[in-house]
C-alpha positions in Angstrom: 3.1 1.2 14.7 4.4 -0.4 11.5 2.9 -3.5 10.0 5.1 -5.6 7.7 3.2 -6.4 4.5 4.6 -8.7 1.9 4.2 -8.0 -1.8 1.6 -10.7 -2.1 -0.3 -9.3 0.9 -0.1 -5.9 -0.6 -2.1 -7.1 -3.6 -4.9 -8.1 -1.2 -4.6 -4.7 0.5 -4.8 -2.9 -2.8 -8.1 -4.7 -3.7 -9.5 -3.7 -0.3 -8.3 -0.1 -0.5 -10.0 0.1 -3.9 -13.3 -1.3 -2.7 -14.5 -2.6 0.7 -16.0 -4.5 2.3 -15.4 -7.6 0.2 -15.8 -11.3 0.7 -12.8 -13.6 0.2 -14.2 -14.8 -3.1 -14.6 -11.2 -4.3 -11.0 -10.4 -3.2 -9.9 -13.4 -5.3 -11.8 -12.0 -8.3 -10.2 -8.6 -7.8 -6.6 -10.0 -7.9 -7.3 -12.7 -10.5 -6.3 -10.4 -13.4 -2.8 -9.9 -12.1 -2.3 -13.2 -10.2 -3.4 -16.7 -10.9 -3.8 -17.5 -7.2 -6.2 -20.3 -6.0 -8.9 -19.1 -3.7 -7.1 -21.0 -0.8 -4.0 -18.8 -1.4 -6.1 -15.7 -1.2 -7.8 -17.0 2.0 -4.3 -17.7 3.5 -3.2 -14.1 2.7 -6.4 -12.7 4.1 -6.0 -14.6 7.3 -2.4 -13.4 7.6 -3.5 -9.8 7.2 -6.2 -10.3 9.8 -3.6 -11.7 12.2 -1.3 -8.7 11.6 -4.1 -6.3 12.2 -4.0 -4.8 8.7 -7.6 -5.9 7.9 -10.7 -6.6 9.9 -13.9 -8.5 9.3 -17.5 -8.6 10.1 -19.9 -11.6 9.8 -22.1 -10.8 6.9 -24.8 -12.6 5.0 -23.0 -15.3 3.0 -19.7 -15.1 4.8 -17.2 -12.7 6.3 -16.8 -9.2 4.9 -13.2 -7.8 5.0 -12.1 -4.2 5.2 -8.7 -2.5 5.7 -7.8 -1.3 9.1 -4.9 0.8 7.9 -5.2 3.6 5.3 -3.3 3.4 2.0 -1.6 6.7 2.6 -0.5 5.8 6.1 1.0 2.6 4.8 2.8 4.4 1.9 4.1 7.0 4.3 5.5 4.3 6.6 7.1 2.5 3.7 8.6 5.7 2.3 10.0 6.7 5.7 11.5 3.2 6.1 13.1 3.4 2.6 14.5 6.9 3.3 16.0 5.8 6.6 17.5 2.6 5.3 18.9 3.9 2.0 19.5 7.6 2.6 20.2 7.8 6.3 16.8 9.5 7.0 17.6 12.4 4.6 15.2 13.2 1.8 17.5 15.5 -0.2 19.8 12.6 -1.3 16.7 10.7 -2.4 15.6 13.6 -4.6 19.1 14.1 -5.9 19.3 10.5 -6.9 16.2 10.9 -9.0 17.3 14.3 -10.4 20.7 12.9 -11.4 19.2 10.0 -13.2 16.8 12.3 -15.0 13.9 10.3 -13.7 11.9 13.4 -12.7 9.5 14.6 -15.4 8.5 18.2 -15.9 5.2 17.3 -14.2 7.1 15.9 -11.2 9.2 19.0 -11.0 6.1 21.2 -11.1 4.4 19.2 -8.4 7.5 19.3 -6.2 7.7 23.1 -6.6 4.1 23.4 -5.5 4.7 21.2 -2.5 7.8 23.3 -1.5 5.9 26.5 -1.9 3.1 25.1 0.3 5.6 24.0 2.9 7.3 27.4 2.9 4.0 29.2 3.8 
């Protein structure tokens, strides 16, 4: 099951993936450095994410406590698979070739890729 999360909603998710549970005001503080959103904006984004099933809540002392219902890695994998399907016809090799041809892969990236390939070969 894939949940569509907007860029703004992803900022809320990142705050909750980094630390949870959080109250809405605490989420607003977490995202304040990067976004100058009013607390009502944060509240709207939180409500949307609850409605989508991306986050859940418990009634705590002093308000609702929000936590993610989807894992960061599961979300990343879903988004990566969607991108590979949409842009590269579901094939990963052209994606890597795109990065390799643009010289966007560092020596560290190449080393990590080699380790992953060796692990997959075993």
